[in-house]
C-alpha positions as CSV (number, residue, x, y, z in Angstrom):
1,X,85.3,128.1,112.4
2,X,89.0,128.3,113.1
3,X,90.8,125.1,114.0
4,X,94.1,125.5,116.5
5,X,97.1,125.2,114.4
6,X,98.7,121.8,114.9
7,X,102.2,121.3,115.9
8,X,103.9,119.0,113.5
9,X,107.0,116.4,114.5
10,X,108.5,114.9,111.2
11,X,110.6,111.7,111.8
12,X,113.4,110.9,109.1
13,X,115.9,108.2,108.9
14,X,119.6,109.5,108.9
15,X,120.9,106.7,106.1
16,X,118.6,107.7,103.2
17,X,117.8,105.3,100.4
18,X,118.3,106.8,96.9
19,X,115.7,109.4,96.3
20,X,114.6,109.8,99.9
21,X,116.5,112.8,100.7
22,X,115.0,114.7,98.1
23,X,111.4,113.8,99.4
24,X,112.6,114.6,102.8
25,X,113.8,118.1,101.6
26,X,110.4,118.9,99.7
27,X,108.5,117.8,103.0
28,X,110.5,120.1,105.1
29,X,110.1,123.2,102.8
30,X,106.6,122.5,102.8
31,X,106.5,122.8,106.6
32,X,108.8,125.7,106.3
33,X,105.9,127.4,104.2
34,X,102.9,126.1,106.1
35,X,104.8,127.6,109.3
36,X,105.6,130.9,107.9
37,X,101.7,131.1,106.8
38,X,100.8,130.2,110.3
39,X,98.9,127.0,109.1
40,X,101.2,125.2,111.6
41,X,101.9,126.2,115.0
42,X,105.6,125.0,114.4
43,X,107.4,121.6,113.5
44,X,110.4,119.9,114.5
45,X,112.5,117.4,112.7
46,X,113.8,114.5,114.4
47,X,116.4,111.9,112.9
48,X,116.5,108.3,113.5
49,X,118.3,105.4,112.4
50,X,117.1,102.6,110.4
51,X,115.9,100.4,113.4
52,X,115.9,100.0,116.9
53,X,115.6,96.9,119.0
54,X,113.4,97.1,121.8
55,X,115.7,95.0,124.1
56,X,119.0,96.6,123.2
57,X,121.3,99.1,125.1
58,X,120.5,101.7,122.5
59,X,116.9,101.1,123.2
60,X,118.0,102.1,127.1
61,X,119.3,105.4,126.2
62,X,117.3,108.8,126.2
63,X,116.9,108.8,122.4
64,X,116.0,105.0,122.3
65,X,113.4,105.3,124.9
66,X,111.9,108.4,123.2
67,X,111.6,106.5,119.9
68,X,110.0,103.8,121.5
69,X,107.5,105.8,123.2
70,X,106.5,107.6,120.3
71,X,106.0,104.5,118.4
72,X,103.8,102.9,121.4
73,X,102.2,106.3,121.2
74,X,101.3,106.1,117.6
75,X,100.4,102.5,117.7
76,X,97.7,103.4,120.4
77,X,96.7,106.3,118.2
78,X,96.3,103.8,115.4
79,X,94.1,101.5,117.4
80,X,91.8,104.1,118.6
81,X,91.5,105.3,115.0
82,X,90.8,102.0,113.4
83,X,93.7,102.5,111.0
84,X,97.1,100.6,110.4
85,X,100.6,101.7,110.7
86,X,101.9,98.7,108.8
87,X,103.4,101.4,106.2
88,X,104.9,103.2,109.1
89,X,107.0,100.4,111.0
90,X,107.6,96.6,110.5
91,X,109.2,94.0,112.6
92,X,111.9,92.3,111.9
93,X,114.8,89.7,113.0
94,X,118.4,90.6,112.7
95,X,121.6,88.4,113.2
96,X,124.0,89.8,115.4
97,X,127.2,90.1,113.6
98,X,129.1,90.3,117.1
99,X,127.2,87.6,119.1
100,X,126.0,85.7,116.5
101,X,122.6,85.7,117.8
102,X,119.2,87.0,116.3
103,X,117.1,89.6,118.0
104,X,113.9,91.3,117.0
105,X,114.2,94.8,115.9
106,X,111.6,97.6,114.6
107,X,112.4,98.9,111.2
108,X,111.6,102.6,111.4
109,X,110.6,104.3,108.1
110,X,112.2,106.5,105.8
111,X,109.7,109.4,107.0
112,X,106.8,109.7,109.3
113,X,104.6,112.5,110.4
114,X,103.0,112.9,113.8
115,X,100.5,115.9,114.3
116,X,99.7,117.2,117.8
117,X,97.0,119.6,119.0
118,X,98.4,120.6,122.5
119,X,99.4,117.5,123.7
120,X,97.2,115.1,122.0
121,X,98.3,113.2,119.1
122,X,95.6,113.7,116.3
123,X,97.1,112.3,113.3
124,X,100.2,110.1,112.2
125,X,101.2,109.6,108.4
126,X,101.5,107.5,106.4
127,X,98.8,105.3,108.0
128,X,96.2,103.0,106.0
129,X,92.6,102.9,106.5
130,X,91.3,99.9,104.8
131,X,92.7,100.1,101.1
132,X,93.5,103.9,101.4
133,X,96.9,105.1,102.3
134,X,96.8,108.6,103.9
135,X,100.4,109.7,102.9
136,X,102.5,112.6,104.4
137,X,102.0,114.8,101.4
138,X,98.2,114.2,101.6
139,X,98.3,115.5,105.1
140,X,100.2,118.4,104.4
141,X,98.1,119.7,101.3
142,X,95.2,119.2,103.5
143,X,96.7,121.3,106.3
144,X,97.8,124.0,103.4
145,X,94.1,123.8,102.4
146,X,92.9,124.5,105.9
147,X,90.9,120.9,105.8
148,X,91.0,118.6,108.5
149,X,92.6,115.0,108.0
150,X,90.8,112.7,106.0
151,X,90.1,110.5,108.7
152,X,88.9,113.2,110.7
153,X,86.4,114.3,107.7
154,X,85.1,110.9,107.2
155,X,84.3,110.3,111.2
156,X,82.6,113.9,111.2
157,X,80.2,113.2,108.2
158,X,79.7,109.4,109.5
159,X,78.5,110.8,112.8
160,X,75.5,113.0,111.2
161,X,74.1,109.9,109.3
């Protein structure tokens, strides 16, 4: 049975920690290959910063709203699929150098992947199911092999028991 090809959004941080640039390039190269071989319907790379404060002026911009909406969509997907996105985003308190006041911010991952079938979000990586972490690389390898995500595979096999 031939599945419709997914569309991938890859989120990358603009200011990279050591070593992350090579990992991002490797993932983008793999997405290029998957796109060329029609394993995916295409992909887009979205560059975001290190963090976003939901109550900030930046969050009110078009880019800020886009990021916050996507993260909310990812959280809803995680709830629906009984997985954790703790490896994906974290909350932190930041002291403003300008005002001296502290504010809450969401730390964005160095790299995150969202997979869509048409307009439906079908997978987010990295995500954690129990003790098992489903990485971006894991998902790309499964796409290359024409396999469903590990989460889908487990849900399908569980429903036949």
